[in-house]
Legacy VTK file of the C-alpha trace (Angstrom):
# vtk DataFile Version 3.0
C-alpha trace
ASCII
DATASET POLYDATA
POINTS 403 float
130.360 99.441 61.805
131.277 100.389 65.360
128.661 99.928 68.066
128.222 102.014 71.187
129.889 100.705 74.327
126.513 100.537 76.123
125.423 97.984 73.517
128.565 95.869 73.465
129.011 95.809 77.249
125.515 94.579 78.047
125.179 90.902 78.946
122.458 88.599 77.567
119.146 88.296 79.410
119.420 84.624 80.410
115.704 84.091 81.047
115.083 84.920 77.397
118.135 82.959 76.237
116.859 79.788 77.896
113.498 80.446 76.293
115.203 80.393 72.892
116.924 77.117 73.769
113.552 75.712 74.788
112.092 76.723 71.432
114.892 74.910 69.601
114.126 71.731 71.528
110.409 72.070 70.819
111.150 72.424 67.122
112.985 69.097 67.380
109.787 67.516 68.716
110.502 67.573 72.473
107.885 68.413 75.090
109.480 71.312 76.971
107.994 72.710 80.176
108.807 76.401 80.454
109.292 77.543 84.031
111.809 80.225 83.101
109.787 83.316 82.197
107.743 85.593 84.440
104.697 85.721 82.201
101.326 84.935 83.805
99.414 82.341 81.838
95.942 83.657 82.685
96.079 86.595 80.249
94.050 89.788 80.348
90.657 89.887 82.115
87.644 89.140 79.920
86.378 92.684 80.379
89.617 94.017 78.880
89.318 91.753 75.855
85.744 92.899 75.289
86.756 96.552 75.704
89.474 96.150 73.084
86.955 94.628 70.653
84.629 97.575 71.127
87.493 99.987 70.639
88.394 98.315 67.348
84.994 99.244 65.948
86.390 102.705 65.303
89.346 103.574 63.138
90.264 106.487 65.384
93.330 105.815 67.522
94.966 109.223 67.811
97.974 110.008 69.945
97.046 110.569 73.555
98.815 112.884 75.964
102.409 111.816 76.551
101.376 111.279 80.178
98.511 108.988 79.179
94.743 109.308 78.893
93.377 111.476 81.740
90.602 108.994 82.509
93.116 106.125 82.806
95.398 108.172 85.072
92.408 108.900 87.307
91.375 105.237 87.298
94.845 104.247 88.492
94.772 106.858 91.256
91.317 105.633 92.317
92.647 102.053 92.349
95.329 103.016 94.873
92.692 104.598 97.079
90.311 101.639 96.909
92.827 98.792 97.176
95.658 100.293 99.209
94.066 103.164 101.094
96.544 105.548 99.489
95.471 108.969 98.253
97.429 110.397 95.311
96.638 113.094 92.804
95.987 111.687 89.325
98.332 114.350 87.919
101.245 112.396 89.423
100.343 109.234 87.489
102.269 108.792 84.238
101.057 106.025 81.907
103.927 104.386 80.027
104.686 101.723 77.426
105.162 99.067 80.082
107.059 99.263 83.365
110.239 99.163 81.287
109.390 102.547 79.779
108.609 103.882 83.253
112.064 102.835 84.450
113.649 104.221 81.306
111.957 107.597 81.782
112.871 107.656 85.472
116.494 106.871 84.657
116.581 109.572 81.994
115.121 112.081 84.426
117.265 111.287 87.452
120.765 110.120 86.515
123.613 111.184 84.293
127.126 110.045 83.555
129.145 109.417 86.690
126.207 109.093 89.074
125.916 106.054 91.331
122.744 104.098 92.197
122.427 101.323 94.784
120.574 98.069 94.050
120.341 94.775 95.896
121.878 91.532 94.641
119.973 89.501 93.472
117.670 91.769 91.471
115.971 92.014 88.076
118.816 92.542 85.574
117.093 95.004 83.251
116.652 97.552 86.039
120.387 98.178 86.222
120.634 98.274 82.413
118.276 101.245 82.223
120.443 103.137 84.688
123.634 102.107 82.886
122.209 103.351 79.588
122.154 106.888 80.964
125.683 106.688 82.310
125.006 105.649 85.887
127.301 103.302 87.774
125.326 100.659 89.669
126.493 99.249 93.008
125.089 95.765 93.559
124.950 95.135 97.304
124.859 91.465 98.376
121.690 90.669 100.328
120.913 87.666 102.515
118.009 85.327 103.137
117.959 86.557 106.732
116.970 89.988 105.383
114.539 88.484 102.871
117.038 89.166 100.063
116.256 92.876 100.467
118.468 95.880 101.154
118.697 97.196 104.699
119.151 100.774 105.851
122.596 99.924 107.223
123.686 98.572 103.850
122.462 101.690 102.052
124.316 103.919 104.512
127.463 101.812 104.192
127.485 101.870 100.383
126.350 105.471 99.871
129.103 107.374 98.072
129.611 111.085 97.339
128.298 110.495 93.799
125.324 108.316 94.846
122.042 109.731 93.604
119.588 107.141 94.906
118.390 103.601 95.494
116.228 101.214 93.460
114.265 98.527 95.307
111.739 95.998 94.010
109.112 94.759 96.471
107.985 92.038 95.969
111.170 91.318 94.060
112.211 89.363 91.038
113.754 86.700 91.318
112.902 85.965 94.953
109.306 87.133 95.304
110.234 88.570 98.689
109.082 91.944 100.020
110.957 94.489 102.100
109.774 95.315 105.613
107.712 98.534 105.362
109.596 100.152 108.238
112.924 99.380 106.570
111.681 100.800 103.281
110.523 103.990 104.974
113.861 104.345 106.778
115.735 103.963 103.481
113.450 106.575 101.911
114.109 108.976 104.771
117.861 108.478 104.408
117.652 109.140 100.643
115.616 112.248 101.400
118.275 113.464 103.861
120.852 113.097 101.095
118.616 114.838 98.534
118.523 111.559 96.676
115.726 109.490 95.175
114.159 106.124 95.949
112.638 104.173 93.068
110.346 101.365 94.210
109.389 98.754 91.639
105.951 97.485 92.728
104.887 95.527 89.661
104.153 92.444 91.808
102.556 94.368 94.670
99.025 93.134 94.007
100.126 89.530 93.528
100.688 89.019 97.247
100.853 85.416 98.437
99.835 83.681 101.660
102.766 81.243 101.711
103.889 82.126 105.233
100.455 81.660 106.768
99.765 78.489 104.844
103.152 76.810 105.060
105.251 78.231 107.860
103.261 79.381 110.865
106.439 80.668 112.436
106.616 83.385 109.821
102.921 84.284 109.833
103.561 87.610 111.569
105.227 89.006 108.457
103.136 91.788 107.012
101.778 91.832 103.468
103.583 93.944 100.879
102.590 97.629 101.096
102.858 100.447 98.593
105.591 102.987 99.234
103.062 105.648 98.268
101.642 105.283 101.762
104.616 107.217 103.149
103.190 110.713 102.647
106.246 112.414 104.141
108.367 110.950 101.338
106.268 111.934 98.335
108.998 114.278 97.082
111.558 111.435 97.222
109.797 108.293 95.981
109.047 107.207 92.417
106.824 104.120 92.227
106.797 101.853 89.175
103.931 99.514 88.306
102.525 97.644 85.341
99.432 96.114 83.787
101.528 93.049 82.869
101.473 90.996 86.066
98.352 91.441 88.223
96.234 92.284 85.180
97.948 89.719 82.930
98.503 92.177 80.060
102.143 91.365 79.218
102.123 91.891 75.458
99.886 94.952 75.659
102.961 96.890 76.846
101.342 99.226 79.327
102.544 100.379 82.725
102.753 103.479 84.847
104.812 105.377 87.361
103.809 107.746 90.150
106.261 110.610 90.404
106.763 113.608 92.714
104.914 116.715 91.574
108.074 118.600 90.416
109.000 115.641 88.203
105.763 115.598 86.163
106.798 118.180 83.565
110.259 116.641 83.263
108.879 113.186 82.522
106.301 114.648 80.147
108.987 116.272 77.988
111.043 113.084 77.978
108.043 110.966 77.062
107.060 113.344 74.263
110.488 113.032 72.725
111.233 109.366 73.378
107.824 107.662 73.026
105.223 110.298 71.976
102.626 108.337 73.992
101.644 104.819 75.091
99.454 102.694 72.826
96.014 104.280 72.529
94.288 100.919 72.029
95.975 99.408 75.089
94.993 102.406 77.196
91.366 102.245 76.105
91.222 98.539 76.886
93.002 98.967 80.238
90.200 101.168 81.535
88.199 97.945 81.898
90.805 96.584 84.355
89.171 98.555 87.126
85.649 97.196 86.674
84.308 94.888 89.425
84.220 92.004 86.954
87.885 92.374 86.008
89.088 92.886 89.568
87.245 89.759 90.709
88.911 87.777 87.927
92.327 89.140 88.907
91.797 88.204 92.544
90.790 84.694 91.497
94.000 84.465 89.500
95.960 85.550 92.564
94.395 82.756 94.572
95.364 80.330 91.821
98.959 81.490 92.221
98.673 80.842 95.959
97.757 77.228 95.231
100.653 76.887 92.826
103.058 78.436 95.327
102.081 75.842 97.931
102.574 73.074 95.370
106.019 74.343 94.420
107.264 74.890 97.958
106.139 71.434 99.082
107.709 69.796 96.027
111.029 71.631 96.446
111.218 70.599 100.099
110.337 66.998 99.158
113.210 66.776 96.673
115.698 67.967 99.277
116.341 71.417 97.869
115.572 74.588 99.771
113.944 77.978 99.272
115.942 80.145 101.645
113.316 82.917 101.772
109.693 82.158 100.953
108.044 84.477 98.422
105.660 87.176 99.682
104.303 87.872 96.211
104.798 87.349 92.460
105.163 83.806 91.066
108.792 82.894 91.684
110.731 80.444 93.824
114.437 81.203 94.240
115.861 77.744 94.867
119.142 76.950 96.581
120.806 74.144 94.562
124.151 74.090 96.381
123.646 70.505 97.586
123.731 69.224 93.983
127.315 70.404 93.508
126.398 71.947 90.156
126.701 75.575 89.158
123.442 77.282 88.282
124.289 77.409 84.579
125.241 73.724 84.448
122.141 72.808 86.459
119.865 74.652 84.024
121.706 73.383 80.941
121.421 69.695 81.912
117.853 70.067 83.167
116.769 71.598 79.874
118.765 69.338 77.570
118.016 66.006 79.258
114.754 66.579 81.143
113.246 69.336 78.991
112.448 71.754 81.811
113.501 75.391 81.461
114.554 77.358 84.553
116.653 80.525 84.867
120.105 80.470 86.491
120.812 82.857 89.337
123.587 84.410 87.236
120.887 86.451 85.510
120.184 88.396 88.684
123.571 89.340 90.097
126.908 88.000 91.270
126.604 87.206 94.974
126.154 83.430 95.400
124.533 83.417 91.953
125.939 79.980 91.127
124.001 78.482 94.041
120.509 79.528 92.937
118.015 79.018 90.130
114.683 80.742 89.624
111.513 78.781 88.968
108.453 80.631 87.682
105.111 79.052 88.572
103.174 81.287 86.175
101.952 78.256 84.278
99.112 75.737 84.334
99.089 73.466 87.405
99.255 70.265 85.320
102.311 71.446 83.414
103.819 72.800 86.609
103.317 69.478 88.404
104.903 67.545 85.547
107.821 69.964 85.501
108.350 69.461 89.236
108.317 65.666 88.766
111.020 65.943 86.114
113.003 68.304 88.330
112.811 65.807 91.203
114.110 62.972 88.999
116.993 65.195 87.895
117.901 66.124 91.481
117.743 62.485 92.552
120.201 61.540 89.816
122.563 64.367 90.749
122.394 63.423 94.428
123.359 59.832 93.659
LINES 1 404
403 0 1 2 3 4 5 6 7 8 9 10 11 12 13 14 15 16 17 18 19 20 21 22 23 24 25 26 27 28 29 30 31 32 33 34 35 36 37 38 39 40 41 42 43 44 45 46 47 48 49 50 51 52 53 54 55 56 57 58 59 60 61 62 63 64 65 66 67 68 69 70 71 72 73 74 75 76 77 78 79 80 81 82 83 84 85 86 87 88 89 90 91 92 93 94 95 96 97 98 99 100 101 102 103 104 105 106 107 108 109 110 111 112 113 114 115 116 117 118 119 120 121 122 123 124 125 126 127 128 129 130 131 132 133 134 135 136 137 138 139 140 141 142 143 144 145 146 147 148 149 150 151 152 153 154 155 156 157 158 159 160 161 162 163 164 165 166 167 168 169 170 171 172 173 174 175 176 177 178 179 180 181 182 183 184 185 186 187 188 189 190 191 192 193 194 195 196 197 198 199 200 201 202 203 204 205 206 207 208 209 210 211 212 213 214 215 216 217 218 219 220 221 222 223 224 225 226 227 228 229 230 231 232 233 234 235 236 237 238 239 240 241 242 243 244 245 246 247 248 249 250 251 252 253 254 255 256 257 258 259 260 261 262 263 264 265 266 267 268 269 270 271 272 273 274 275 276 277 278 279 280 281 282 283 284 285 286 287 288 289 290 291 292 293 294 295 296 297 298 299 300 301 302 303 304 305 306 307 308 309 310 311 312 313 314 315 316 317 318 319 320 321 322 323 324 325 326 327 328 329 330 331 332 333 334 335 336 337 338 339 340 341 342 343 344 345 346 347 348 349 350 351 352 353 354 355 356 357 358 359 360 361 362 363 364 365 366 367 368 369 370 371 372 373 374 375 376 377 378 379 380 381 382 383 384 385 386 387 388 389 390 391 392 393 394 395 396 397 398 399 400 401 402
């Protein structure tokens, strides 16, 4: 049997691979602390759980529109207005089977073989895989801590080629948790617009903003909170925004997300969704309507504050053990840690830490090539007691490596 080149060329997703190694150790009886995956431990809001129970009282779960339930699309649009002061027409909201499906549909709609798309390095690895699957060539542009590990307008201009179709930016980003300056994002969008290109903005961590700069580094307290790209009304024919119920709403396994697309793109995405997915899960959509109740939103905000506490714990502990976070996170639940002082590569660092100290992290090699061997990602989406124990083990490991 011969497999397609897109399947054989793809590299393993290391965050998942280290999760499998952790499972093997657990099966051997070891107590493994998993700080490798970006999966919030708080789960779906109680109101969502109750809504799903009520929905299960009926046996009727028919296909919905390929674009999602109209009432859920409206609820998402209303959420943008209430939380972000952004007015969008519900017709532009496309409900998908997770943010992954939103990126897959966007890639299918926007790129073809031979097209080029610009991404920053480091960045979430699966984003480039979606583009590659539809024949696009991805240019990974090295970013720096000085620029918050985000692309700049000058970099986009420098790397734009005759076959470049657009740019993909995540803000706040995985693995760094850092957000792009709103003015820089708008300038990049305007440049893409001038080139008749697109700008995809992955905002799945947008509502998990953190207060790390105010709480920890007063010198950086003037940095603005992450903002939705949908606030740039002049760019609504250029920008596609991706979001998800997985992070802020804690609904990872429910596989539900959405994208907000320009008006001319609605019918294109609808046809693609009809053919590739038929529709998102009806049960998940019915339950997700409860995300926008006052009860659920209060619970989500409480969870965000819990992440703030964890972020402070992590940053203090990393500094105490002599390692460094070159750019503090603005959102999400990640710390991108510079391990250069240990003299170990990221893969070796993570291998020894897991094997001997039973703590799972993700090597920077998962997220790009530029300086990847000098960084590891720690996810603090776990209980504070387990997180604290994991940090203690990490400190002992670093002390041994430092002599």
